[in-house]
MARLUM-597062 format. One record per atom (N, C-alpha, C, O): x, y, z. Coordinates in pm, whole numbers, plus 32768, in hexadecimal, padded with zeros to 4 digits. Atoms other than C-alpha are relative to their C-alpha. Example, Ala and Ser with C-alpha at 12.3 -4.5 7.8 and 13.67 -1.06 7.14 Angstrom:
80597F898000/84CE7E3E830C/805A80788000/80C280768042/7FAE7F897FFA/85577F9682CA/7FB3806D8049/7FE680DC805A/
//
This chain:
7FEC80187F73/A6BC56FE83E0/7FA07F93802F/7F337F827FF8/805680667FC6/A63055E284AF/7F9180438051/7F9680BB806C/806D7FCB7FAD/A4F0560C8579/803780378083/8008809F80B3/7FC47FD27F81/A5C3562D86B6/804B80837FED/804480DB8043/7FB77F84801C/A69E573B8618/7F9F80737FE7/7FB780E48013/80677F998015/A56957FA85A4/7FC080298085/7FA4809E809C/80387FE27F7C/A4DB57DF8703/806380548052/803A80B28097/7F9B7FB07FB9/A62358638795/7FFF808F7FCB/800380EE8019/80077F7A803A/A616598786A3/7F85804B8032/7F8D80C18053/807C7FC27FD2/A4AD59CC8707/80108037808E/7FEB80AA80A8/7FF57FD37F75/A4FF59E1887B/806D806A8011/805F80C38065/7F9A7F977FFA/A63D5AAD8846/7FC580837FCC/7FDC80ED8005/80427F888035/A5735BA08771/7F9F80398067/7F9A80B2807B/805C7FD27F99/A46A5BB18880/804D80448073/802280AB80A5/7FB07FC47F94/A5775BF68986/803780887FD8/803C80E4802A/7FCB7F80802F/A60D5D0B88B1/7F94806B7FF5/7FAC80DF8017/80697F9D8013/A4C25DB38866/7FAE8019807F/7F708083808C/804C7FF27F83/A4245D7B89BE/80547FD38078/802C7F7580BE/7FAB802D7F90/A53E5D608ABF/7FBB800A8087/7FE37FC880E7/804A7FF57F82/A4475DC88BCD/7FBD7F7C8025/7F9D7F67809A/803980847FE5/A3B75C678BAD/80667F9E8039/80447F2D805C/7F9280557FD2/A5085BDB8C1D/804F8047806E/80C7805D805E/7FB77FB87F97/A5605C8D8D64/806B7FA6803E/80517F318058/7F9580527FC6/A6AD5C178DF3/7FE07FD88090/7FA6802580DC/800B80317F77/A6A75B458F2F/808480198046/80EE80138007/7F857FEB7FB5/A7A35B8F903F/8032808F7FF2/7FE580EA7FD3/7FC17F7C8007/A8965CB59042/800A802A7F6D/80597FF37F21/80067FD8808D/A84B5D688EFC/8053807D7FE4/804080BD7F7D/7FB17F85800F/A9485E838F2B/804780087F78/804C80747F3D/7FB67FFF807F/AA0E5E1E8DF2/7FA97FDB7F88/7FDB7FD67F18/805A8025806E/A8DE5DB98D24/7FC7807E7FBF/7F9280D58004/803A7F8C8044/A8775EB38C1B/7F687FF17FFD/7F337F827FF8/80927FFC7FFD/A70A5F198C1E/7FCD80647F98/7F8880C37FBC/80287F9F8065/A6D15FCB8AD3/7F6F7FEE7FD8/7F307F897FF7/8080801A8042/A58B60048A23/801B7F9B7F90/808E7F767F79/7FEE8062806C/A5525F128905/8062802F7F96/806C80A67F7A/7FA07FE4806B/A65B5EFE87F6/7FD87FB17F84/7F917F4C7F8F/80298044807B/A6365E968688/802E7F6F7FFA/808E7F47803D/7FDE808C8014/A6405D2C861E/80867FF37FBA/80B0804C7F71/7F858020804A/A7825C8E85A5/7FDF7FE87F6D/7F737FB77F4C/8006802C808C/A7B85C6B8431/80357F718001/809B7F55803F/7FD8808C8005/A7D25AF883E9/80797FF07FA6/807B80247F36/7F858018804C/A92A5A888373/80107F6B7FE4/801A7F1B8040/7FEB808E8024/A94F594182B3/80887FCF8031/80957F5D805E/7F7A80287FD1/AAC2593E830A/7FFD7FE38096/80347F7E80C2/800480167F6F/AA7C5963847E/7FA67F8A8026/7FBF7F49808B/805180797FE7/A96A5858846D/805A7F857FF3/80587F2E804A/7FA780738014/AA69576483E1/80677FF3806F/80847F84809D/7F9B80017F96/AB6D57C684E4/7FC17FD58085/7FFA7F8480CD/804480227F83/AA7457AF8606/7FD87F6C8000/7FE97F278065/8029808D8009/A9EF565F858E/807A7FA5800E/80747F408055/7F8680517FF7/AB4F55D58563/80347FFD808F/80667F9680BD/7FD07FFE7F75/ABA8564486C4/7FA87FA88059/7FDC7F5F80AD/805980587FB3/AA74559A8758/801E7F6D7FE3/80207F1B803E/7FDE808A8026/AACC545D8698/80857FD5803C/80937F64806B/7F7E801D7FC2/AC35546F8712/7FEE7FE08094/80247F7D80C5/801580157F70/ABC2548D887D/7FB67F7D801B/7FD47F39807D/804B807C7FEE/AACD536A8854/80597F867FF3/80377F1B8027/7FA3806F8011/ABF3528E87F3/80627FEE8073/80B67F948070/7FA580077F8E/ACA552CA893E/7FBA7FC3807A/7F407FC08081/803C802B7F83/AC7452338A95/7FD9807B8051/7FFA80EB802A/80337F8F7FB1/ABD5530D8BA5/806F8060802B/806080D9801D/7F947FAC7FCE/AD1C538D8C34/803D80547F90/805380CC7FA2/7FC47FB5806F/ADAF53EF8AE4/7F9D805E7FBD/7FC680C77F8A/80637FA18035/AC69548A8A6B/8002807F8054/7FFB80ED801E/7FF77F8B7FA7/AC7D556F8B9A/8081804E7FE5/808080C97FDD/7F7D7FC28017/ADF055B48B5B/800680497F79/803E80B67F70/7FF57FCB8088/ADC755F689E5/7F8780527FD4/7F78806E7F5D/807C7FBF802C/AC7A56B189EB/8017807D7FAC/7FC3809E7F58/7FE27F8C8054/AD1E57E88956/80867FF07FB8/80C380517F8D/7F82801D8044/AE4D573D88BD/7FE57FA57F89/7F877F567F89/8007805A8071/AE7E56958771/80527F83801A/808F7F778084/7FB6807D7FEE/AF1D553F873E/80958015801D/80D47FC0805B/7F727FE67FE7/B07955DE8747/801880448087/808B806480A7/7FF27FC37F7C/B035567588A0/800480987FFF/801A80D58068/80007F6E800D/B02457DC881F/7F7180358009/7F147FF47FD9/80857FC37FF6/AEFF58C18870/7FC580107F76/8008803B7F18/80417FFC8082/AE0358B28756/7FF4808C7FC7/7FD9809C7F50/800A7F778033/AE005A2D873C/808880407FE2/808E80B47FBB/7F7A7FCA801A/AF795A588716/801880137F6A/7FDB7FCF7F18/7FD87FF3808C/B0135AD685D1/80307F797FC9/80777F30800D/7FDB807E8040/B04059B484E1/7F997F928013/7F9A7F307FC8/806780657FE7/AF1B58EF856E/7F8880167FA3/7F85807A7F5B/806C7FF98063/ADD558B284AE/7FB780867FF6/7F9A80B37F87/80467F80800B/AD2559F98509/805780677FBA/802780B57F68/7FA07FA5803F/AE5A5ABC84A4/800A7FE17F6B/8007803A7F17/7FF4802A808C/AE7E59F38363/7F8480267FAF/7F8D803C7F36/807D7FDC8045/AD115A448310/7FF180977FF0/7F8C80C57FBA/80027F708017/AD625BB88317/7FD580548077/7FC480CD806A/80277FB67F88/ACFD5C188479/807E802B804B/80AC7FE980A7/7F807FD17FCB/AE315CE484CD/7FF2806B8069/8056809680A3/80127F9B7F99/AD975DE085B9/7FD27FBA807F/80257F7E80C4/8031803E7F86/ACB95D6086D2/7FC87F767FE4/7F807F617F83/80318089800A/AC755BED8703/7FDE7FD0808C/80237FF180EC/8025803A7F7F/ABC35B35881B/7FB97F7C7FE8/7F817F627F7E/803F8082800A/AB4159DB8860/7FBF7FDE8085/7FFC7FEC80EF/804680387F8C/AA3E59538953/7FEF7F6B7FE6/7FC77F437F79/800C8092800B/AA3E57DC8993/7FB37FCE8079/7FC5800080E8/804580437F93/A95857058A63/7FEB7F6E7FD9/7FD97F4F7F64/8022808B801C/A92455928A82/7FB37FC58074/7FBF7FF180E7/805180427F9C/A83654AE8B3A/7F7180338005/7F197FEB8035/80887FC98001/A704558F8B0E/7FB27FC07F8D/7FE57FB77F1D/804A80488068/A5F154DC8A4D/7FAD805B7FA6/7F73802B7F44/80497FA5805A/A54D561489B7/804F80827FEF/809E80A98046/7FC17F7F801A/A5C55758891D/7FD180698063/801E80C0808B/80337F9F7F9F/A4E5581B8A08/804F7FF98083/8071806080BC/7FB380107F84/A59D578C8B37/808D80377FF0/80C38074804C/7F797FCD801B/A6ED57E28A97/800180988008/805680D2804C/80027F6E8004/A690594C8A56/7FDE8039808A/8018809D80B3/801D7FD17F77/A5F659758BAF/807C7FF48057/8096804C80A9/7F83800F7FB5/A73B58EE8C43/806180717FDE/809680B38038/7FA37F968029/A81159E08B77/7FD380898030/802580DB8058/80347F7C7FDF/A72F5B058BC3/7FE780168095/7FF2808780C6/802E7FEE7F77/A6C55AC28D2A/805A7FC1806B/80577FED80DE/7FB480497F9B/A7BA59D78DD7/809680007FE3/80DB7F9E7FFE/7F767FF5802F/A90B5A4F8D56/805C80498062/80CB806F803E/7FB37FB37F9F/A9885AF98E94/808E7FC78012/80ED80148021/7F7C803F7FEE/AAA859FE8EB8/8064802F7F98/80DC80387FB4/7FA97FD5806E/AB335A768D6A/7FF880977FEB/800D80C87F7C/80097F6D8005/AB025BEB8DBB/7FA380327F93/7FB7809F7F5D/80677FDA8061/A9DA5BF68CCC/8038800F7F72/7FFC80537F1F/7FC57FF68086/AABF5BCF8B9C/7FA37FCB7F93/7F9C80047F26/805980388066/A9C15AF38AE4/7F8C80607FE5/7F6C807C7F71/806E7F9F800F/A8A15BE68B23/8031807C7FB7/7FF280AA7F59/7FCD7F848039/A9765D138ACE/80277FF07F6E/8019804D7F1F/7FDF8018808D/A9EF5C75898A/7F817FFC7FAB/7F80802F7F3B/807E8006804B/A8885C30891F/7FC7808D7FEE/7F9580AE7F83/803B7F7A8007/A81A5D94896E/806780647FCE/805980967F5E/7F8A7FB0801D/A9585E67896A/803980298085/7FF7801980EB/7FC17FD97F82/AA495EEC8A6F/802780937FF7/800F80D37F91/7FE27F707FF7/AAC860438AD9/804B80357F87/803180A67F5C/7FB07FCC806E/ABBE605E89BA/7FC27FE27F78/7FFE80007F10/8044801D807D/AAC65FE888B3/7F87805C7FEF/7F5180918050/80827FC6801E/A9A3608F880A/7FB37F927FB7/7FF17F327F88/804A806C8043/A88A5FBE8773/80337FE37F73/80287F717F45/7FCE80188087/A9255FEC861A/80807FAD7FFD/80A47F787F95/7F82804B7FFD/AA675F43868C/7FEC7F6A7FF5/80457F247FC5/801A808E8007/A9C85DEC86A5/7F9E7FEC7F8D/7F2780087F9A/805480018076/A9455DA8854E/7FD47F767FD0/7F647F677F9F/801F8081803D/A9505C3984EE/800E7F908066/805A7F9A80C6/7FFB80727FA5/A9175AEC8597/7FE77F7F7FB4/7FAA7F7D7F49/801A80878031/A91559798555/7FDB7FA98076/800E7FBB80E4/803780547F97/A85F5871861C/801F7F6F7FE1/80037F3F7F73/7FDD808B8015/A8DB570E8648/7FC87FA6806C/7FC27FCC80E1/803680627FA3/A84555DA86E9/802E7F767FD4/80377F587F5D/7FE1808C801C/A8AE54708704/7FC87FAC8072/7FD17FD180E7/8031805F7F9C/A80C534B87B6/805A7F867FFC/80777F4F7F91/7FA980747FF5/A8EA52338833/806380168071/8058807880BA/7F9A7FEF7F9A/AA115201891A/7FC97FF9808E/7F517FE980A1/802980137F74/AA0851F48A96/7FA1806A8037/7F55804D8093/805C7F987FD0/A95053418AC7/7F7F80027FAF/7F23804C7FD2/807380158059/A85252E089B5/7FE0807A7FA7/7FD4806B7F2E/80247F89804D/A8025449894A/807180678008/809E808A8075/7F927F9F8008/A90E554188D5/7FD180777FAC/7FA280677F3C/80327F85803D/A8B956AB887D/807280647FF3/80BD80798053/7F9A7F998015/A9A057B487E8/7FC280777FB8/7F7A80677F56/80267F82803E/A95A591F8795/8081804A7FE2/80C68074803F/7F8B7FB38028/AA7159C886D0/7FD180857FCA/7F75808C7F78/80277F778026/AA5C5B4186A2/807C804A7FD1/80EB80328001/7F8D7FB4802E/AB385C3185E5/7FD780767FAC/7F6480887F85/800F7F8A8055/AB645D6D8520/807680037FA1/80E97FFC7FCD/7F9680018063/AC295D7883DE/804480867FEE/80BA808C7FCB/7FC77F7C8016/AC5E5EED83CD/7FF48053807C/7FAE802E80DB/800F7FA47F91/AC86600D84B8/808380218045/80EB7FE5802A/7F867FCC7FC2/AD7B60C08592/80277FBA8081/80597FFB80DD/7FE180447F82/ADAB5FB4869C/80907FD58005/80BB7F9A8069/
//
């Protein structure tokens, strides 16, 4: 992993183990507030998928990067069956957090954890877990970063679970 990807992993791990350090701003009604949860297991497959997605977004103009932030080049959601996460064996739960324009991993994770009210806290809840998840349901993650393009910094966190009753 690149230095930026390692830094992203560090701050995501910190958020998972110490969510109290990342209190949500605004209406936190839908934001989960669990005690700390275990770290993700690192997935080489998800690292490659996350990195490829960041690189794909960096190759787009600003408008299309916004439009395609959770879509692949064919316009299909990156977590749909048949897409890269599915092809890598993540057939149960899959999630993706994307951010661009932030110049540090710390700012990205603080945004996902603290300023996600507009997206009903989906980014925060995916990092920690949501009502229908237990900490064991989110097992693996990959971290991707790319520098370039109109937003300069592109960050992707892909998460998934290969097994389980989801």
